[in-house]
VEXKEMI-366670 format. One record per atom (N, C-alpha, C): residue in one letter; x, y, z. Coordinates in steps of 0.2 Angstrom, whole numbers, plus 5000, padded with zeros to 4 digits. Atoms other than C-alpha are relative to their C-alpha. Example, Ala and Ser with C-alpha at 12.3 -4.5 7.8 and 13.67 -1.06 7.14 Angstrom:
residues 2
a500449945000 a506249785039 a500450065000 s499649944999 s506849955036 s499650055003 
END
This chain:
residues 556
m500050054995 m393249005570 m500250055006 k499849944996 k393249115586 k500649975005 l499250024997 l394949115597 l499849975007 r500150034995 r394949015613 r500550055005 i499749954998 i395449135627 i500149975007 l500050034994 l396149075645 l500050065004 v499849944992 v396149235661 v500049965005 a499750044993 a397149165674 a500250085005 y500149954994 y396649275690 y500049965007 s500050044994 s396449265708 s499350015003 m500550004997 m394849225715 m499950055007 v499949954994 v395449305732 v500050084999 q500249945003 q395249465722 q499550035001 t500949975004 t393549475716 t499550035006 f500349954996 f392949565732 f500050064998 n500049955002 n393549715724 n499650014993 q500550015005 q392149755712 q500650024995 a499849995005 a393249855701 a500549944995 t499650045001 t394349695700 t499649954996 l500950035003 l392549605696 l500050014995 t500249965006 t392149725682 t500649974995 y499450015003 y393949705674 y500049944998 l500250065003 l393849525672 l499549974996 n500650015004 n392049495667 n500150064994 s500049975006 s392449625654 s500449954994 f499750045004 f393549495645 f499549954997 k500450035000 k391949385645 k499550064995 q500549975003 q390749515639 q500250044994 y499949975005 y391649595626 y500449994996 f499550025005 f392949495618 f499549934996 d500450045006 d392149405601 d500549935000 a499450054999 a393149255608 a499349935006 d500450054994 d392649095619 d500650015005 v499649994992 v393349145638 v499749965004 e500050034995 e393649045652 e500550025004 y499749974993 y394349085670 y500449945003 l499650064995 l395748985681 l500450035006 h499849984994 h396149025698 h500549985001 v499450005001 v397949035699 v500450005006 t499849944995 t398349105716 t500149945007 d500250004994 d398649065734 d499849925001 g499950084998 g399148865734 g499649974995 s500250045006 s397948825720 s500349934997 k499950055001 k397848655713 k499750004992 i500449985006 i397648665695 i500149954994 n500050065006 n397348545679 n499650034996 v500249975006 v397348615663 v500450004994 t499750005007 t397748605645 t500050074998 l499949945004 l398348765639 l500050004995 n500049985007 n398648725623 n499449994995 s500950005001 s396748715620 s499950064998 y500149925001 y396948895620 y500450034996 d499749955003 d397449035608 d500450045004 v499649964996 v397849145621 v499849985008 v500150014995 v398149155638 v500150075003 i499849944997 i398049315649 i500050005006 q499850014992 q398749345666 q499750075002 s500149964997 s397849455677 s500350045002 y499349994994 y398749595687 y499749995006 c500250004993 c397649525702 c500549935002 a499750075000 a398749355698 a501050045001 r499649955000 r400249465705 r500749944999 l499250025001 l402149405699 l500650005005 c499649974997 c403049515711 c500249965008 f500050034994 f402749405725 f500149914999 d499650075000 d403849225727 d499349965002 g500450054998 g402449075728 g499550024999 y500749974999 y400849185726 y499749974994 v500450025008 v400549125708 v500349925001 a499850085000 a400548915708 a500749984995 a499550015002 a402248855703 a499849954995 d500450035006 d401348735692 d499850014996 f500249955007 f400548865682 f500350034998 i499649955004 i401848955680 i500749974996 e499750055005 e402948805673 e499549974992 k500450025005 k401348765662 k499950074994 l499849965002 l401448935656 l500550024994 r499449995003 r403048955651 r500049954995 g499950075004 g402848775641 g499550024993 f500849985006 f401248865631 f500450034996 d499749965005 d401648915614 d499450034996 g500649955002 g400049015611 g500350075002 l500049934998 l399949195615 l500150025006 k500050004994 k400449245631 k500050075000 i500149944998 i399849415639 i500050005008 l500349994994 l400049485655 l499950075002 s500149954999 s399249625663 s500250035007 v499649994993 v400149715678 v500050055001 q500249944998 q399849855690 q500549995007 d499549984994 d400849925705 d500749965000 e499350015002 e402449895695 e500750015005 y499549974995 y403449985708 y500049955006 n499950044994 n403349845720 n500649954996 r499650075001 r404849705719 r500049994992 t499950005007 t405149775702 t500349954996 n499650045004 n406549655698 n499749934999 v500450055003 v405649515701 v499449994997 l500650005006 l404149555691 l500449984993 k499750015006 k405449575678 k500449934997 d499650065002 d406449405680 d499449954999 a500850054998 a404449325682 a499950014989 i500249965008 i404249425663 i500449954996 k499550035004 k405749355655 k499849925000 y500250064998 y405549185663 y499649954997 i500650025002 i403849145657 i500050014992 g500149975009 g404049235639 g499550024998 f500649965002 f402549345638 f500250024994 d499949975006 d402449415621 d499850085000 i500449934999 i401249565627 i500050035008 v500149984993 v401449665643 v499450055000 l500649924999 l399849795648 l500350025006 t499449964993 t400849905658 t499550085002 c500449925000 c400250075667 c500750035001 v499349945000 v402150145664 v499650034994 p500549995006 p401650275651 p500849984995 q499650015006 q402550255634 q500750035000 h499349964998 h404050385637 h500449995003 s499850044994 s404450295653 s500549944998 l500050085000 l404550125647 l500949985001 r499450044997 r406550115648 r500350025005 y499950014994 y406550165665 y500049945004 v500150054997 v405750015669 v500249934996 y500050045007 y405749905654 y500750014994 s499449985004 s407649915646 s499849964994 q500450045008 q407249865626 q500749935000 i499550045001 i408949765630 i499949945005 d500150064996 d408249645643 d499249994996 f500849995003 f406449655634 f500050004991 p500249985007 p406849655615 p499649994994 r500950065006 r405249535608 r499450035004 i500850004997 i403949585622 i499950084997 r500649975002 r402649705616 r499750045007 f500349974994 f402149825630 f499750064998 e500649965002 e400649925629 e499650035007 t500449964995 t400150065640 t499350015002 v500749994999 v398350055648 v499950035006 l500149984993 l397450125663 l499849965004 t500250054994 t397050045679 t499449985001 g500650025000 g395350035675 g499650054995 y500449955006 y393850095664 y499349995002 a500950014998 a392150115664 a499749964996 s500250095001 s391149965663 s499150034999 e500550014999 e389349955657 e499649945004 s500250034994 s388949825669 s499750025006 i500249984993 i388949925682 i499450055000 g500849945002 g387550045675 g499549995006 e500650014996 e386349965686 e499950035006 f500149954995 f387050075701 f499950064999 e500049945000 e386550225692 e499350025003 t500749984996 t384750225700 t499950025005 t499850004992 t385450225716 t500050085000 f499849954998 f386050405714 f499550065001 k500649994995 k385150535723 k500150094995 p499749935002 p385250735713 p500550045005 i499449984997 i386750845719 i499750035006 r500249954995 r385650975729 r499549965006 n500350044993 n384850825741 n500549965001 r499350044997 r386550755745 r500150045007 s499849984994 s386650785763 s500850015003 v499450005001 v388350745763 v500550034998 v499649955006 v389650875757 v500449984997 v499250045002 v391350795756 v499849915003 g500050074997 g391450595757 g500849984997 y499450035002 y393150505756 y500049915002 r499550064995 r393850325759 r500750004996 g499450025002 g395650305759 g500449965004 r499650034994 r397150235768 r500750035001 n499349994999 n398750265775 n500549944997 i499650065003 i400050165765 i500749995001 g499349974998 g401650225773 g500350034996 g499549915002 g403050355767 g500449934995 i499650005003 i403750215756 i499849984993 y500449995007 y402550245741 y500150074997 g499849935001 g403250425741 g499550045000 q500349935001 q402250595737 q499249954998 l500550045004 l400850485727 l499749985005 g500550044995 g400450375740 g499850045006 f500149974996 f400550485754 f499350074999 d500649935002 d399250615745 d499349955001 k500950044997 k397950455748 k499850025006 y500149994994 y398050485766 y499750085002 e499949925000 e398550685766 e499250034999 i500649945000 i396950745758 i499349995004 g500550034994 g395750645767 g500350025009 r499949954997 r396650705783 r499950075002 r500249924999 r396650875781 r499450024997 m500749984999 m395050905774 m499549975005 k500450044995 k394150805788 k500350065005 e499949954996 e395150915798 e499450085000 i500149945001 i394651085790 i499149995001 c500750015002 c392751015786 c499850005010 a500449984992 a392350985806 a500250065005 q500049934997 q393151145811 q499550054998 r500549935003 r391851265800 r499449944999 g500550055000 g390651125803 g499549974994 i500150015004 i390351045786 i499849944999 s500050065000 s389550905783 s500349974995 h499350025004 h390750755778 h499849935003 d500050074996 d391050575779 d500649974998 i499350005004 i392850555776 i500449955007 a499550064996 a393950385784 a500549994996 m499350005003 m395550335781 m500349915001 d499950084996 d395550155792 d499749934995 e500050085003 e395449965784 e499050005002 e500850024998 e393649955796 e499650034995 s500549945003 s392850105788 s499949994991 r500050025005 r393150025770 r499349994996 i500950025003 i391449985758 i500349974994 y499950045005 y391349865746 y499349984996 g500550045006 g390049795730 g499750075002 a500649945001 a388449915730 a500050045005 g500049944995 g388649985747 g500550054997 w499649965003 w390050085737 w499850044996 f500449945005 f389150155723 f499550045005 d500449944995 d387750225736 d500350045004 f499649944996 f389150305747 f500150054996 i499749975006 i389750375731 i499350044998 g500749975002 g387850435726 g499850045005 s500549974993 s387450495744 s500650075001 c499649955001 c389050625741 c499950074996 r499949935004 r388950815735 r500649994998 a499349995004 a390750795730 a500549935004 m499350065001 m392250655731 m500550015001 l499249965000 l394150685736 l500249954996 g499850055005 g395250595725 g500950025000 s499349985001 s397150595721 s500249944993 e499850065005 e398250515708 e500249935003 s499750064998 s398450325708 s500649984998 g499350015000 g400050255706 g500750015007 s499649974995 s401850275714 s500550014996 n499449995003 n403350345708 n500749985001 v499550044995 v404450255720 v500249934997 f500150075003 f405050105711 f500549955004 d499550034995 d405849975723 d500349944996 f500050075003 f406649875710 f500349945004 d499850064996 d407749765721 d499749975008 g500650034993 g406549755737 g500650045005 s499849964994 s407849875747 s500050045003 l500349964996 l406749995751 l499549985005 e500350044995 e405649885758 e500249985005 s499750024995 s407049795768 s500050065003 q499949954994 q407349985776 q499450015003 f500949964994 f405450025780 f500049965003 r500050074996 r405549845788 r500550025007 d499549984994 d407149915798 d499850075002 m500249934997 m406550085801 m499549995003 a500350024997 a404950005808 a500049975006 t499850044994 t405849905820 t500350055006 r499749954996 r406850065827 r499750065004 l500549964996 l405550165830 l499249975004 g500450044996 g404350045836 g499350024996 r500449955004 r403050115822 r500149994993 e499950005009 e402650115803 e500250075000 p500049925001 p403650255797 p499650054995 s500649965004 s402650405790 s500550044994 y499949985006 y402950485775 y500450055001 s499349954999 s404150615782 s500849975002 d499550054997 d405050485792 d500449974994 f499750045006 f405450405774 f500150034994 l499949955005 l405550535764 l501050014997 p499249995003 p407650555763 p500249944995 l499850085006 l407650365755 l499649994994 v500450025008 v406350385742 v499950084995 a499949925003 a406650595737 a500049974994 q499750025006 q407650535723 q499649974995 r500550035005 r406750405714 r499350035000 d500749965002 d405050505718 d499950054994 s499949945007 s405850635704 s500149974994 e499850045008 e406350495690 e499549974996 i500650015007 i404650455683 i499550035005 s500849974999 s402850525682 s499649944999 m500550065000 m401750365686 m499250035003 g501049964999 g400050495692 g499749964993 q500250035004 q398750395684 q499350025001 i500650004998 i396950395684 i499649935004 s500350084996 s396050275695 s499249984998 p500750015000 p394550185693 p499350035004 r500249974997 r393850265706 r499450064997 i500149965005 i393650415695 i499349994994 f500650025003 f392550325684 f499349985003 e500550034995 e391550265696 e499450075002 c500349944998 c391150455701 c499650044997 a500349995006 a390850485684 a499349994999 l500850025001 l389450375684 l499550005003 m500549994994 m388650415700 m499950084999 r500049934999 r388750595694 r500050035006 t499749984994 t389750645709 t500650044997 p499549955001 p390850805707 p500749955005 m499450044995 m392650755712 m500450075002 v499549954996 v393850865724 v500849974999 l499350035002 l395650815715 l500650045001 f499249935001 f397550865719 f500150004993 r499649975007 r398350955705 r500349934997 g499750065005 g398950805693 g499849994992 e500150015005 e398950725677 e499349964998 y500750065001 y397650585678 y500149984994 s500150045007 s398350495662 s499950064992 g500449965005 g397850645653 g499349994997 v500550015001 v396150605654 v499550065000 i500449964996 i395350725664 i500350075001 k499749935001 k395450925665 k499750035005 q500449964996 q395351025679 q499750074998 g500549965002 g394051145679 g499449994996 v500650025004 v393151065667 v499649945003 h500350074998 h393050875674 h500050005007 y500050004992 y393450895693 y500250095001 i499749944996 i393851055705 i500849995002 m499650004997 m395551045708 m500250065006 l499849974995 l396351085724 l500849995002 e499449995002 e398151125728 e500449965005 k499850064994 k399250995739 k500050035008 n500249984991 n399451125752 n499650055002 f500549984995 f397851155754 f499850104999 s500149925000 s397951365749 s499750034996 n500549975004 n396651375737 n499249955006 v500550044998 v395351265749 v499550055003 d500449964997 d394351405755 d499450034991 d500450005006 d393851415735 d499849954997 v500350055002 v393551255733 v499449985004 l500850004997 l392151265747 l499650034998 d500449995004 d391451385738 d499749974994 q500550015008 q391251315722 q499449925003 l500450075000 l390351145732 l499450045004 e500549954998 e389251275737 e499550024994 q500149975006 q388851335718 q499549934997 i500250045004 i387451185714 i499950004994 d500149995010 d387151225695 d500549994997 e499350015000 e389051225695 e500249945000 l499750074998 l389251055701 l499449954997 e500250045002 e387950985691 e500049984993 a500049995006 a388351055676 a500849954999 m499150035001 m390350985679 m500049945001 a500050074999 a389650815684 a499650004994 t500550025006 t388450795668 t500750024995 r499550005005 r390150865658 r500449925001 t499850044999 t390950745667 t499949894997 y500550075000 y389750595664 y500049994992 d499949995008 d389750635646 d500749974997 h499350035002 h391650625645 h500049935000 l499650074997 l392050475654 l499649954997 i500750085000 i390350355652 i499850014994 a500250005007 a389450415638 a500349994994 s499550005005 s390650445626 s500349934998 e499750065002 e391350265629 e500750014997 k499250005002 k392950305623 k500449995005 f499450054993 f393750245641 f499549945004 g500450094998 g392450095643 g500549934999 y499750065003 y393049915642 y499949974996 r500250025008 r392149885627 r500750044995 a499449985005 a393450015619 a500749975003 f499550044998 f394849925630 f500049944996 i500150065003 i394349765623 i500150004993 r499950005006 r394249815606 r500750004999 n499349995001 n395949885607 n500449955001 l499650055001 l396549735613 l500149924994 e500150075005 e395849605601 e500550044993 e499649995007 e396649725586 e500750005002 i499350014999 i398349705596 i500149925002 i499950064997 i398149525600 i500049964991 l499950055007 l397749475579 l500650044999 e499449985004 e399249595574 e500749945002 e499350034998 e400449495586 e499849934997 m500150045001 m399549335582 m500349994990 n500150015005 n399649375562 n501049995000 r499050014999 r401849405566 r500149965000 r499950094995 r401849225574 r500049974995 s500050055003 s402649085566 s499149954997 t500650055002 t401448975555 t500049945002 a499950074998 a402248815563 a499449995003 p500750054995 p400748695570 p500150015007 r500150004993 r400348705588 r500349955003 k499950074994 k401048585601 k499449965002 s500650044997 s399948455605 s500049955006 g499950044992 g400648405623 g499550045005 d500449974992 d400148485640 d499349965001 l500850035002 l398648355640 l499950005008 r500349994993 r397648355657 r500449925003 n499750054994 n398448265672 n499449975002 n500450034997 n397148115674 n500249995009 k499650034992 k398448055691 k499750065005 l500149944995 l398148235698 l499250005001 e500550014998 e396348195697 e499849975007 e500150064994 e396548055708 e500150015006 e499649974994 e397648125721 e499650085003 i500149954999 i396848295723 i499250005002 p500849995001 p394948315728 p499650044997 f500449995007 f393748365716 f500050085001 w500449954996 w393248515729 w500650064999 q499449945001 q395248595728 q500449994995 l499850005006 l395548555711 l499850054996 q500349935004 q395548715700 q500149994992 t500150005006 t394848695683 t499650064995 p500249925003 p394348835670 p499349985001 s500849994998 s392648905674 s499650054993 k500349945004 k391449025663 k500050055003 a500249944996 a391449155676 a500550005004 p499650004996 p392649205688 p499749995005 k500550034990 k392349135707 k500050075002 l500149954994 l392049255721 l500449955005 p499550024996 p393149235734 p499349965007 v500350044996 v391749145746 v500249924997 e499950065002 e392248995734 e500749975003 y499449994997 y394049015740 y500149995008 q499950024991 q393649015760 q499649945000 l500350064999 l392548855755 l500749945001 i499350064999 i394148765751 i500650015003 e499649984995 e395048845764 e500049955006 k500450034991 k393648785779 k500249944997 k500150084998 k393748615772 k500749995000 k499550015001 k395548605770 k500049995008 n500250004994 n395448665789 n499849955005 f500550064996 f394148535794 f500549934998 i499450055000 i395348385787 i500550005004 y499549984995 y396648455798 y499849995007 y500350024993 y395548455813 y499949935000 r500250054999 r394848295809 r500449975001 d499650044997 d396348205807 d500449995005 e499849994995 e397048265821 e499749995006 i500650054995 i395648195830 i500049935001 q499850065001 q395848025824 q500649985003 n499650014997 n397548045829 n500049995007 l500150024992 l397248075847 l499549935001 e500450064999 e395847945847 e500449945001 q499550055000 q397247815841 q500449995005 l499350024994 l398447865855 l499650005007 k500249994993 k397047865870 k499949955005 d500150054997 d396647705874 d500849985003 d499450024998 d398547645875 d500350065006 t499649964995 t399047805884 t499950015007 l500550044992 l397647795897 l500449965004 r499850074997 r398247635900 r500749995004 r499249984997 r400147675902 r500050055006 y499949954992 y399647815914 y499849945006 r500250024994 r398547715925 r500549955003 e499350024997 e400047585926 e500350035003 a499349964996 a401147725930 a499750025007 c500349984994 c399847775944 c500249935007 t500050064995 t399947595953 t500649995000 i499449984996 i401747615952 i500250035006 f499949954995 f401847765959 f499850005007 s500250004996 s400847715970 s500249955006 e499650044998 e401747555975 e500750035005 n499350004996 n403247635978 n499950065005 r500249914996 r402547795990 r500249925008 s500150024994 s402847736009 s499349985001 s500749994997 s401547656020 s499950055004 g500449924997 g400447796026 g500250064999 s499949955001 s401147916016 s499650024996 d500549965005 d400048056006 d500049984993 k500250015005 k399247985992 k499750014994 s500749975003 s397948095986 s500250054992 d500049995007 d399048165971 d499849954994 i500050045003 i399048015964 i499249984999 e500650014999 e397247985968 e499750044993 n500149945001 n396848145961 n500250004993 f499850025006 f397848095944 f499549964996 r500450055000 r396747945943 r499450034996 r500749985002 r395248045943 r500050064995 f499949955007 f395848165929 f500049954994 l499950055005 l396148005919 l499249984997 k500550045002 k394547955920 k499250064998 d500349955003 d393748135917 d500350014993 m499850015006 m394848125901 m499649964996 k500350055003 k394047975895 k499250035000 r500449965003 r392448055899 r499850054995 q499849925006 q392848215888 q500049974994 f499950065005 f393348075875 f499349994996 d500650025000 d391748015875 d499650044998 f500549965003 f390648165875 f500250044994 f499849985005 f391648225860 f499749984996 q500250035005 q391248085850 q499350005001 h500750005002 h389348085853 h500150084998 e500149915005 e389548295848 e500249984994 r500050025004 r390348215832 r499649974997 l500650045002 l389048085830 l499450054997 a500549965001 a387748225829 a499950054993 v499849985007 v388648295814 v500149974994 n499650085002 n388948125806 n499850014992 d500349995009 d388048185790 d500450044998 l499849945002 l388748335787 l500849985000 v499550035000 v390448255789 v500149944994 i500050035007 i390248125777 i499950024993 d500249975006 d389648235764 d500450065000 f499449925000 f390948385769 f500150034992 a499549985005 a391748375752 a499450044994 n500749965003 n389948445744 n499650055004 i500449934996 i389448565756 i500350074996 v499949945002 v389148735747 v500050055005 s500149944996 s388748845761 s500550015007 l499549974994 l390048945773 l499649955007 a500150034992 a388848915789 a500049935001 k499950095000 k388748725786 k500949995003 i499550005000 i390548725784 i500550015007 d499849964992 d390948845798 d499749965006 r500250024995 r389848735809 r500549945000 l499650065001 l391048585806 l500750025003 v499349995001 v392548675807 v500050025006 d500149984993 d392048755824 d500049945005 i500050064996 i391748595832 i500749955001 f499650035000 f393148495826 f500650045003 e499549964998 e394348645829 e500050015010 k500049994993 k393748675847 k500249915005 q500050054999 q393748485849 q500849985001 t499250025001 t395748465844 t500350045005 k499749954995 k396248615855 k499749975007 e500150014994 e395448545870 e500249955003 l499750065000 l396048365869 l500750014999 y499349984999 y397748435865 y500250025006 l500049984991 l397648535883 l499849965002 l500050074994 l397048365891 l500749965000 y499450025001 y398548285884 y500550045003 e499549974998 e399548415890 e500149995007 q500049974994 q398948445907 q500149915004 a500050054996 a399048245910 a500949984999 q499250005000 q400948265903 q500350045006 r499949974995 r401248405917 r499849955006 i500250054996 i400148295931 i500649945001 y499350064999 y401448145928 y500750015000 a499350004999 a402948225926 a500250035008 a499849974991 a402748315944 a499849935004 l500350084996 l402048125950 l500949974999 e499350045001 e403748065943 e500650045005 t499549974995 t404948185952 t500249975007 y500050054994 y404448095968 y500149934999 q499950075001 q404947935963 q500749975001 p499549994998 p406447875970 p500649974994 s499650005004 s407947855959 s500049934998 s499950055000 s408047675960 s499449954996 v500850035005 v406247645949 v500349984995 g499850015009 g406747555934 g499650064993 q500049965004 q406547665918 q499649974995 s500250035006 s405647565904 s499250004999 w500849984999 w403847585911 w499950075000 k500149935000 k404047775911 k500250034992 s499949965007 s404747815894 s499749994995 i500549995006 i403347765883 i499650045002 p500549945000 p402047895892 p500550074999 f499849945001 f403348025893 f500050024992 g500049995007 g403847985874 g499350034996 v500750005002 v401948005870 v499850075000 c500349934998 c401748175879 c500350054999 k499549955002 k403248265872 k499950014994 s500249985008 s402648225855 s499550025001 l500749964999 l401048285859 l500050075000 g499849934999 g401848445866 g500450024995 r499849975006 r402548475850 r499449994996 k500550015002 k401148415840 k499550075004 l500549954998 l400148545852 l500250074998 q499949935001 q401148695849 q500050004990 n500249995009 n401048655828 n499350014998 f500650005001 f399248655831 f499750055001 f500349924998 f399148825841 f500350054994 d500049985006 d400148875826 d499649994993 h500550025007 h399048805812 h499650045002 s500749964998 s397548895822 s500350074999 q499949915002 q398449065820 q500050034993 
END
């Protein structure tokens, strides 16, 4: 009988091709029944975990951030008596929070990026005596992206000599983090100075995703790169706090040199330089790589699989010369493809095969006691939570568009309910304001200027007309409103959200403007005028003023 495996993940992160490929590999290569469950970003889940043999929590459902993974799922997973596996990356972020979560949930296996010889630096045996830590790569080559191979050009026909996409992640991640930015910054300067064709960018707006990313790799004669990861472990979050404090003092994000004195010691305590999924992607597209000197998990060798660039750029002339030797570049690209892709030694099939062996070993070592029959599906939850919001297991990872639909529907409900509240207040509030106008007018001396009162009356009529207009506008999309729960098109739900958000904002502003006019008129009234008729409109408007601020906070 096949094992039943549940993969817990975040659909918010599946926009990243490497993450999506990783998740799909479980279904593609496991000889098991595999299902997926979105468990982050406030997800409402309903699942019977004990109907599964194994639960694998993906690295994209990160436990180092409080509240990111749904608390209900964490409690269910803690009580799960099957095999619990955590895949984790970026272990240098809030490491102690992650470690506490590993212990609290009681994972049996942790797939870590920490080398075996350095495990004690991060995960001491005293703290984790019964947990099995298996070192894995941050990503692998996958047959599922082989479709992109058809888009690559022969190296001699590629017009861009050097390509790169990176980012400046700040000084908190030490040398390896700095390298990701510096290799692009300096090479871009050099290429510009020497008139070498390049496409190098380190800003968020220039990042490329999906099939376009493979097109980009395949259009470059060579791709820059550096080791993935960070040697700077922020165990207790103190470095993150110091980084924020320094940013406040400087009025900008601290650079690598700014923050270096605070991370230099930790940067030398462990070596976490790893091969990244990008290297497999470049190998797939037969794109030679220019990489900073490094270990790269021991998977590739300089001069054989990539052109090595010293971090001080002392050999940049030689590197650029090698980029003009097309035959040698093609030979290197072929060697790297054969080693990383064609050999299948570093593919997801091999990764899953190894993981299957680990799972079987651990399950054979476990007690033969019968499994729990608890953790029943919560039928009451299904009644309380709308079906479109409730997360249940699926046969494949969901894409970010489904998360966007959920969030937009939640926004629509918020605006719809706010408009309903304002509509309920409308008649009584307008009536009381009209009564106030009458009293204001009666208390003015004969012959005095009452134009401000008349202007307020006209404003109240306009306010009523605006309510009526908005009601007519909503009626025009009433079919969508009635069936909003079944909408699967972002364009349709966007249309609803846009209409209801705009109306909510404008109606609140009308109430706020009425409050200001009323308050100004009130200041001219004699102190002898009774207060009973004034208190209700004023109280209503003060309440609306607070709701208005809450609305703006929600919109932001």
